[in-house]
KOLMIDREN-247787 format. One record per residue (C-alpha): residue number from 1; x, y, z. Coordinates in steps of 0.02 Angstrom, whole numbers. Example, Ala and Ser with C-alpha at 12.3 -4.5 7.8 and 13.67 -1.06 7.14 Angstrom:
SITE  nr      x      y      z
SITE   1    615   -225    390
SITE   2    684    -53    357
This chain:
SITE  nr      x      y      z
SITE   1      0      0      0
SITE   2     86    160    -57
SITE   3     55    301     66
SITE   4    205    413     28
SITE   5    266    495   -132
SITE   6    449    519    -87
SITE   7    544    460     68
SITE   8    722    519    104
SITE   9    840    417    212
SITE  10    990    506    288
SITE  11   1129    377    296
SITE  12   1170    224    192
SITE  13   1239    109    325
SITE  14   1143    -41    394
SITE  15   1005     59    481
SITE  16    977    169    329
SITE  17    975     23    207
SITE  18    852    -74    314
SITE  19    743     80    335
SITE  20    739     99    146
SITE  21    685    -82    129
SITE  22    547    -49    255
SITE  23    489    106    161
SITE  24    494     32    -14
SITE  25    321    -51     -8
SITE  26    242    110     57
SITE  27    331    246    -41
SITE  28    331    274   -228
SITE  29    511    333   -217
SITE  30    647    310    -85
SITE  31    813    404    -91
SITE  32    960    356     19
SITE  33   1087    496     48
SITE  34   1264    457    107
SITE  35   1434    539    100
SITE  36   1511    379     32
SITE  37   1473    302   -137
SITE  38   1363    149   -116
SITE  39   1423     25   -248
SITE  40   1328   -135   -285
SITE  41   1445   -212   -416
SITE  42   1630   -246   -432
SITE  43   1762   -266   -296
SITE  44   1709   -107   -207
SITE  45   1539   -182   -169
SITE  46   1614   -285    -27
SITE  47   1755   -167     21
SITE  48   1762    -78    190
SITE  49   1682     95    186
SITE  50   1759    253    257
SITE  51   1596    288    349
SITE  52   1608    122    443
SITE  53   1777    131    533
SITE  54   1728    -19    640
SITE  55   1697   -126    486
SITE  56   1854   -230    508
SITE  57   1811   -290    683
SITE  58   1717   -448    728
SITE  59   1532   -426    688
SITE  60   1400   -541    759
SITE  61   1230   -543    676
SITE  62   1115   -600    815
SITE  63    971   -717    775
SITE  64    847   -576    809
SITE  65    930   -466    679
SITE  66    944   -608    555
SITE  67    759   -648    572
SITE  68    705   -466    552
SITE  69    818   -439    401
SITE  70    748   -595    321
SITE  71    572   -524    345
SITE  72    623   -366    253
SITE  73    728   -453    119
SITE  74    670   -633     95
SITE  75    810   -748     39
SITE  76    945   -638    118
SITE  77   1026   -783    209
SITE  78   1053   -878     47
SITE  79   1126   -722    -33
SITE  80   1247   -701    113
SITE  81   1304   -881    100
SITE  82   1332   -858    -86
SITE  83   1438   -704    -49
SITE  84   1553   -799     69
SITE  85   1468   -804    238
SITE  86   1484   -969    331
SITE  87   1346  -1062    423
SITE  88   1380  -1091    606
SITE  89   1389  -1277    638
SITE  90   1303  -1268    806
SITE  91   1255  -1153    948
SITE  92   1420  -1116   1035
SITE  93   1447  -1023   1196
SITE  94   1484   -842   1162
SITE  95   1621   -777   1278
SITE  96   1541   -605   1288
SITE  97   1356   -646   1291
SITE  98   1353   -812   1383
SITE  99   1483   -794   1518
SITE 100   1418   -644   1613
SITE 101   1421   -700   1795
SITE 102   1252   -722   1882
SITE 103   1177   -556   1936
SITE 104   1308   -460   1837
SITE 105   1206   -401   1689
SITE 106   1032   -430   1625
SITE 107    969   -603   1577
SITE 108    963   -661   1398
SITE 109    783   -601   1389
SITE 110    683   -734   1298
SITE 111    528   -643   1359
SITE 112    468   -465   1343
SITE 113    410   -369   1189
SITE 114    550   -438   1080
SITE 115    517   -618   1128
SITE 116    329   -638   1130
SITE 117    259   -527    993
SITE 118    175   -588    835
SITE 119    343   -616    751
SITE 120    396   -743    885
SITE 121    567   -661    898
SITE 122    721   -749    965
SITE 123    794   -687   1128
SITE 124    894   -526   1114
SITE 125   1059   -616   1146
SITE 126   1031   -773   1043
SITE 127   1175   -797    919
SITE 128   1134   -800    735
SITE 129   1171   -938    613
SITE 130   1311   -858    512
SITE 131   1493   -809    523
SITE 132   1525   -656    413
SITE 133   1609   -488    398
SITE 134   1525   -319    405
SITE 135   1575   -273    225
SITE 136   1496   -434    158
SITE 137   1337   -409    258
SITE 138   1321   -227    211
SITE 139   1367   -259     29
SITE 140   1235   -395      7
SITE 141   1101   -293     96
SITE 142   1146   -139     -7
SITE 143   1133   -235   -170
SITE 144    964   -306   -121
SITE 145    894   -140    -61
SITE 146    952    -39   -210
SITE 147    871   -166   -326
SITE 148    700   -134   -249
SITE 149    578    -36   -358
SITE 150    590    151   -330
SITE 151    745    145   -217
SITE 152    898    247   -267
SITE 153   1057    315   -187
SITE 154   1125    492   -196
SITE 155   1299    540   -138
SITE 156   1315    695    -30
SITE 157   1317    763    147
SITE 158   1155    819    229
SITE 159   1183    997    287
SITE 160   1012   1035    360
SITE 161    824   1010    352
SITE 162    701   1093    235
SITE 163    539   1142    319
SITE 164    371   1218    285
SITE 165    354   1407    309
SITE 166    295   1387    489
SITE 167    439   1263    526
SITE 168    314   1133    587
SITE 169    342   1007    447
SITE 170    504    936    378
SITE 171    489    931    189
SITE 172    664    879    136
SITE 173    851    899    163
SITE 174    989   1017    106
SITE 175   1140    933     28
SITE 176   1324    977     12
SITE 177   1455    903   -101
SITE 178   1336    811   -215
SITE 179   1255    833   -384
SITE 180   1099    914   -310
SITE 181   1079   1048   -176
SITE 182    920    983    -99
SITE 183    793    842    -98
SITE 184    610    865    -59
SITE 185    493    732      5
SITE 186    352    695    126
SITE 187    457    592    250
SITE 188    637    607    309
SITE 189    713    461    406
SITE 190    865    502    511
SITE 191    982    352    500
SITE 192   1141    455    508
SITE 193   1198    369    668
SITE 194   1331    442    779
SITE 195   1358    587    658
SITE 196   1175    639    658
SITE 197   1144    823    691
SITE 198    955    803    695
SITE 199    938    850    879
SITE 200   1026   1016    849
SITE 201    923   1051    693
SITE 202    760   1011    782
SITE 203    808   1125    925
SITE 204    850   1261    800
SITE 205    673   1248    732
SITE 206    605   1289    905
SITE 207    562   1112    961
SITE 208    616   1019   1116
SITE 209    787    936   1111
SITE 210    776    754   1167
SITE 211    849    701   1333
SITE 212    998    584   1316
SITE 213   1058    433   1414
SITE 214   1225    350   1395
SITE 215   1372    253   1463
SITE 216   1559    279   1449
SITE 217   1663    120   1453
SITE 218   1791    168   1319
SITE 219   1800     12   1210
SITE 220   1951     -3   1096
SITE 221   1969   -140    964
SITE 222   2111   -207    860
SITE 223   2066   -341    732
SITE 224   2173   -436    608
SITE 225   2112   -549    468
SITE 226   2213   -709    459
SITE 227   2230   -863    352
SITE 228   2255  -1008    473
SITE 229   2349  -1166    431
SITE 230   2247  -1322    394
SITE 231   2185  -1404    554
SITE 232   2236  -1256    662
SITE 233   2080  -1264    770
SITE 234   2036  -1413    880
SITE 235   1922  -1538    793
SITE 236   1740  -1486    804
SITE 237   1784  -1307    855
SITE 238   1739  -1158    747
SITE 239   1799  -1017    857
SITE 240   1897   -980   1014
SITE 241   1874   -839   1138
SITE 242   1915   -772   1309
SITE 243   1804   -644   1397
SITE 244   1874   -506   1505
SITE 245   1911   -564   1682
SITE 246   1970   -490   1845
SITE 247   2147   -528   1787
SITE 248   2129   -451   1614
SITE 249   2017   -311   1545
SITE 250   2030   -381   1369
SITE 251   1908   -488   1270
SITE 252   1991   -599   1140
SITE 253   1900   -681    994
SITE 254   1959   -790    850
SITE 255   1814   -817    731
SITE 256   1790   -874    550
SITE 257   1734   -739    430
SITE 258   1722   -829    262
SITE 259   1844   -849    116
SITE 260   1944   -974    222
SITE 261   1994   -832    338
SITE 262   1975   -791    522
SITE 263   1975   -630    621
SITE 264   2078   -612    779
SITE 265   2002   -471    879
SITE 266   2055   -402   1048
SITE 267   1944   -274   1135
SITE 268   1993   -176   1289
SITE 269   1880    -74   1402
SITE 270   1908     66   1528
SITE 271   2039    147   1416
SITE 272   2142    -12   1401
SITE 273   2206     -6   1223
SITE 274   2256   -170   1140
SITE 275   2411   -174   1030
SITE 276   2386   -110    854
SITE 277   2504   -232    767
SITE 278   2495   -420    739
SITE 279   2653   -456    839
SITE 280   2582   -363    988
SITE 281   2416   -455    974
SITE 282   2504   -624    972
SITE 283   2610   -573   1122
SITE 284   2453   -526   1218
SITE 285   2375   -695   1180
SITE 286   2533   -785   1239
SITE 287   2530   -690   1404
SITE 288   2349   -731   1447
SITE 289   2336   -790   1628
SITE 290   2205   -919   1579
SITE 291   2330  -1046   1516
SITE 292   2208  -1170   1439
SITE 293   2134  -1035   1327
SITE 294   2305   -958   1293
SITE 295   2377  -1126   1240
SITE 296   2229  -1161   1124
SITE 297   2241   -989   1043
SITE 298   2430  -1001   1031
SITE 299   2417  -1167    942
SITE 300   2280  -1105    824
SITE 301   2379   -948    778
SITE 302   2543  -1036    747
SITE 303   2595  -1004    567
SITE 304   2444   -892    530
SITE 305   2465   -775    382
SITE 306   2399   -597    399
SITE 307   2277   -535    267
SITE 308   2291   -347    251
SITE 309   2329   -228    393
SITE 310   2256   -228    568
SITE 311   2092   -133    590
SITE 312   2077    -15    739
SITE 313   1915     58    807
SITE 314   1851    141    965
SITE 315   1682    172   1046
SITE 316   1644    270   1203
SITE 317   1495    162   1252
SITE 318   1308    170   1229
SITE 319   1205    325   1186
SITE 320   1018    348   1173
SITE 321    915    498   1119
SITE 322    743    489   1199
SITE 323    639    549   1053
SITE 324    492    455   1129
SITE 325    490    578   1275
SITE 326    471    735   1171
SITE 327    293    798   1171
SITE 328    313    910   1019
SITE 329    419    892    864
SITE 330    414    925    678
SITE 331    304    816    570
SITE 332    389    719    431
SITE 333    545    666    529
SITE 334    582    501    618
SITE 335    742    425    688
SITE 336    806    246    676
SITE 337    963    145    714
SITE 338   1104    233    806
SITE 339   1012    398    786
SITE 340    889    331    914
SITE 341    999    213   1016
SITE 342   1181    166    994
SITE 343   1229      9   1088
SITE 344   1400    -34   1161
SITE 345   1476   -142   1023
SITE 346   1538   -279   1141
SITE 347   1366   -360   1141
SITE 348   1325   -360    955
SITE 349   1153   -280    974
SITE 350   1164   -129    858
SITE 351   1124   -210    691
SITE 352    990   -320    768
SITE 353    899   -172    845
SITE 354    915    -74    682
SITE 355    824   -218    597
SITE 356    692   -221    735
SITE 357    663    -36    708
SITE 358    650    -55    520
SITE 359    518   -192    533
SITE 360    422    -85    658
SITE 361    426     60    534
SITE 362    363    -51    394
SITE 363    224   -124    501
SITE 364    170     46    567
SITE 365    151    112    390
SITE 366     57    -45    339
SITE 367    -64    -37    486
SITE 368    -93    149    508
SITE 369    -17    239    360
SITE 370     94    392    369
SITE 371    -28    508    460
SITE 372     54    574    619
SITE 373    197    449    596
SITE 374    324    567    676
SITE 375    217    573    834
SITE 376    175    388    842
SITE 377    332    297    788
SITE 378    458    358    920
SITE 379    351    287   1061
SITE 380    332    120    975
SITE 381    518    109    939
SITE 382    564    167   1114
SITE 383    466     24   1191
SITE 384    554   -100   1077
SITE 385    725    -31   1122
SITE 386    700    -35   1310
SITE 387    748   -216   1346
SITE 388    903   -216   1237
SITE 389    953    -49   1314
SITE 390    933   -121   1489
SITE 391   1045   -268   1445
SITE 392   1180   -156   1371
SITE 393   1183    -30   1512
SITE 394   1175   -159   1652
SITE 395   1323   -251   1577
SITE 396   1417    -89   1549
SITE 397   1390    -47   1733
SITE 398   1494   -200   1781
SITE 399   1648   -135   1689
SITE 400   1772    -53   1808
SITE 401   1767    135   1792
SITE 402   1605    138   1692
SITE 403   1511    302   1695
SITE 404   1323    325   1677
SITE 405   1267    485   1589
SITE 406   1107    586   1581
SITE 407   1116    733   1461
SITE 408   1305    714   1463
SITE 409   1322    728   1652
SITE 410   1384    582   1757
SITE 411   1252    505   1872
SITE 412   1254    358   1991
SITE 413   1133    256   1887
SITE 414   1024    274   1733
SITE 415    834    286   1743
SITE 416    747    120   1719
SITE 417    652    101   1555
SITE 418    482    101   1640
SITE 419    514    276   1704
SITE 420    533    350   1530
SITE 421    395    477   1501
SITE 422    362    433   1321
SITE 423    360    245   1347
SITE 424    239    260   1490
SITE 425    118    383   1412
SITE 426     -9    364   1275
SITE 427    -13    458   1113
């Protein structure tokens, strides 16, 4: 059912691509705007993008995200396998998600709105069925989305919002550095992620700026793609890992990523920076106090050949803009993905929740159309984000030196989701 003439998506990363897929059945035309070119053919289609500096690190597509993406793009799993993703042989313990000590972090959450709705969703922490890299996942999703009828990509930087004369309705975006200076439409979706300036623009229009919640745990990653020798891993083992412990603030993962390659990734928290070279990474593995794990990793990495250079990335922690709390805002503008909630990358929830938000956007348009979408959708999305947010922040709180933030100021603890004004109120 087409309810929109032209929808504009700010950002061509995973959240923006999935939002475009959600909009395609309900909009005659969908335009994705991104600073980077968004190739679908040739070697660049699966190359790391400048706008995704974390693309070389280990990426886990949780079962929830896989299921939601499959809803939006049927047959996606087969396309990913054809592009080099590997099926996981079995459900293995995840050193980050499964080894949180009792009462130190939220449960795996098989219940709640993400586990009992009409989609019969997997638990928020349930591992997916594939080993893959971010460039492969994004490249396949991008190719599928840009092949949908009416969906196109435009290169450029969004420099501001276009509005009606009374500034009550967003009617498009201003562009810089592209072939056109502006795009006009009847819906703008903010999927610009951590670089989004939407809150500042909305405030400049005279509307309320959303309250923010966040954590600071200062995650730093170094990842190296490797080609392991034949039989390097113990028989029946696909991956090896060691979670952070009281003796070490570093999480170590060795996981397959397709093309007969593996990724060795070491993540430190609380400003503990892992080495940024392969020799340093191997030395850190050798010095692990957990000797059984260290010996297994040492053996697996013996004779490994590096593929390319190490990839380095950092993240402060989690960040959430409470658009669902605002009682007044411009029509024609909604926020998805990291522009609504950015999750600490240690737990692999970001892409899954972007997919949850995209399906919610599609279903909202299908059920109720576009009328008052900017007022209705933030509250729906906020309720869906609450449980994943609780898991992320409660786990972050266990990291030594973690800081909880409200509007950028350090507090002793974050408000519980049930206390959020927007989530608790009606329309």
